[in-house]
N, C-alpha and C positions, 0 to 999 in steps of 0.2 A: 504493500500499500504506500509506504513512504517513497520507495523508488518510483512508483508510478506517478506520484504527485510531483516529483522533481523532474522526471523525464518527459512527462506529457501534461503540461499545464492546462490543456483544454479539458482534461477529464475532471480535475478538481478545482479549476479556476473558471467557473461558468459565467456566462452572460445571459441574463433573462430576456424574455421576448417582449416584455412590456415596453412600449415606445413612449417617446416624448416628442411633442410637436413644437416647432419654433414659430413664434408670432412676431410681427413687425413692431418696432419700438419707435416712439416719437422722440423729439429732441430732448424731452425731459426724462427719457428712459422708461416711460410708461407704455404699455401695450396699446397699439392703435385700435380704434373701434370704427366700424363702418357706420353708415347712416342708420342702420337698424340696431346698432348697439352691439353687434357681434365682433369678436376679436378677429383681426386681420391676420391670416396665416401667411407666413413668409414662404416664398416659392423660389425654386432654382431657375436657371436660364430657360428651361423647357416648360416652366409654369407648374411644375410638380411641387406639392407641399414638402417642406424640409422637415424630416423626422430623424430620430436617432434612437438607439437602444442604451439607455443610461444605466441600467442595473447590471453592474459587473462586480464579481467578488473574487477574492484571491485567498488562498490558504497559505499561511506563513507558519514556519516551524515554531512551536511553543510547547515546551515539555510539560507545562501545567495544564494544557488543554486536552480534552479527551482525544485519544488517537495521536497526540503529539503535534496537532495543527490547530490554529485558530482561524476562523473565518473573518476576514476584514473587507471593508468596502473599497472598491477601486473608484476614485473620484471621476465624475462625468465632466468631460471638457465641454464647456458651454461656448467657447470662443476665445475669450481672453482670460478666462478664469476656470476654476474647477469647483465642483459641488458634490456633496454627499447627502443633500437634503432628503431625497427619496430613500436612500439606504438607512438614514437615521430614523425615519418614520417606521420603516419595516422592523428595524432592530428593536425599537421601543415598543411596538404594538403586536408583532407577530407571535402567535401562539400555536403550538402543535394541535393537531386534530383533537376535538373534544373540549377545548377550552371554553368555547362560546356555546356549548350545549350542556353546560353544567358538569363537564368531565374533568375540569382542572388541568388542562394541558399546559405544559411548561414552555417558556420562551427558549427556543433552541440556541439563541445567541448568548444566553446566560449559563456560565459553567456551574453546575450544581456543586454544593459542598460535599466533601468526602470523596471526591474523585481522585484517583491516584493511578498514574501510568506505571506499567511494569515492563520488564524486559521480556519480550516474547520468547527468547531462548529458554526461559525458565520452564516453559511448558514441555520442552523436549528433554529435560534432564531425566536421569535414571529414577526408577520408581522409589528407591530408598533415599534419594538425595533430599535433605531437609529443605533445600531451596526450590524444590519442584513445585510448580503450580498446576492446578487441575481446574478444568471447567466443570461446573455443576449446575443442574437444573434448580429452579427456585425451590422446589419441594425437597431438595437434598441439602439446602443450606440451613444453618441453625435458625435464621429468622423465618424461613419458609416452614420448617418443621414445627416451630412454636405456633405459627399462625394456623397451620392445619389442625393442630391439637386443639386450638381454641375455636375452630370452625370459622375463622375470619379470612375471607378471600377478597377483601376489598381491594387490595393492591393488584390483584389479577383481574378483577371485574371492573376496573376503572373504565368509564365511558360506556358502560352498559347499564340498563335498567331492567327491573323485574316486571314482566308482563302479568296479565290477569291469570294466566295459567301457571305462574310461578317460575317460568323459564326466563332466562336472560336474553335481552334483545339489544342490538346496537341501535343507538339513537342518532347516529350521524346522518344528516340529511344529504340528499343528492344535490351536489353543487355543480352548476355549469360554470367551469372556470373561465370560459371564453367571455362571459359577461359579468362575472362576479370575482372580485379580488377578495377571496376568502381568507379566514384566519387573521384578519386585521381588526376585528371588532366593529366593522362597519355594519350598520343595520340595513335591511332591505330599503332601497330608495335613498340611502344616504351616500353622498359623494364627498370626497376631499381632494383638494387640488395641491399637487406638488409643484412648487415654483422653484425650478433649478437655477433661475437667474438668466439674464440676457435674453429673455423672451421664451425660454424653454419651459414647457409645462407638461405634466402628466396628470390625468384624472383617474383617481382610484374610486371604485364603485362597490357598494354593498349588494349590487344586483337589483333586479326589478322589485318595485314596491309591492308588497302583498296587499290583497284587497281587504279593506276594512268593512266591506258590505255585509250586513246581517239580514238574511231574508226575513220577511214579516211572518208572524205566527199565523197558522191557518185560521180562517174565519169559520166559526161553527154556526150553522143555520138550522133551525128546527124544521123538520119535515113532517108531512102528514102520514108517513109510513110508520110512525112509532119510534123513529130513531133520529139521530142527528146526521146531517149531511156535511161533509167536509168540502169546502170550496177552496181549491188551489188557485192562488192569485198568479197571474202571468206577470212576473216581475220585469220581463224584458220589453214589455209594450211601452211605447212612448206615449206621453200625454198628447191629447188632441185639442185643438181649438174649435170654436163653432164653425169657422171657415173650412177647416179640415173635414169636419163631419158633413157639411153641406156639399163639398166637392165629392166626397165618397158616395153620398146619396145620389148625386147627379150621375156618377159613373154607373151605379146600379140601375138607374132608370134607363140610361142609354142601352146598357147591356140587355136589359129585359125586353127592350123593344126591337132589338136586332133580330131579323129573321122571323118575327111573329107572323107576318102575312104568309110567309112560306109554309109555316106549320098549319095555319088555318085553312089553307087551300090544298093541303096534301102534298105540296111540293117536296117537303122533307119527310121521308118515311123512316123513322128509326126502326131498328130490328131488335129482336130479343123480347124479353118479358115485360119491358117497361116502354111501351110504344107511345104513350100519351104524354110523357114528360118533355116539355119544350126547353131543353137545356142548350144554352148557347155557349 
């Protein structure tokens, strides 16, 4: 792993796919607005919007970090300066899966206490060597054995909830990462703007806003048949004005008159069991 990190920086020194767009600046250094109040996008000689990929990270050797490497931000070059504004936001707010579903996910940029790197060669020592290290399942560790004896599996059941049948179920929602910048604590419909400087901006989004619509309760109407009748309201129907209703009635009058003479004279002869219905 260490050799791979050193010889192939593209493996462990990634660049994210989230883009930044550059906008034109006025003489005061503020982003220009068009007549409609929209920000004016900067374009190249061919008229294409100028964009960049600002999120890059690098792994630097650090004996105190898990695995011997620490993740650090690569500043984004905005033109005459560099910026880590977006990186800083992610490092402060990013949580591993489960954090925003009540699962208590941790920030991966924060090194937990009690972490200690060991020499990997100690795993290959002889069986009787006092310095030999062995890998063990949680159930084989002293802490795991004590938890099992106490019937406490909270540490293994993190991010799961008990269903009505007593079984455990994952509560992680299906996230469309193409439209949602997940794990940043952004609520649906919430957006935050990353201003990198010199006109460069990235918009982070919590995804589409969920509907707050609550359907009305069914209307109960008394019936002559000895029971109540449930009337389901059509919630998708638009309200109508008097003019709308008048126009609708005119349409029905016109439709009912079309072809009436033909039916009365026998010009149209429907077939089947319903010969007398003048349906237009």
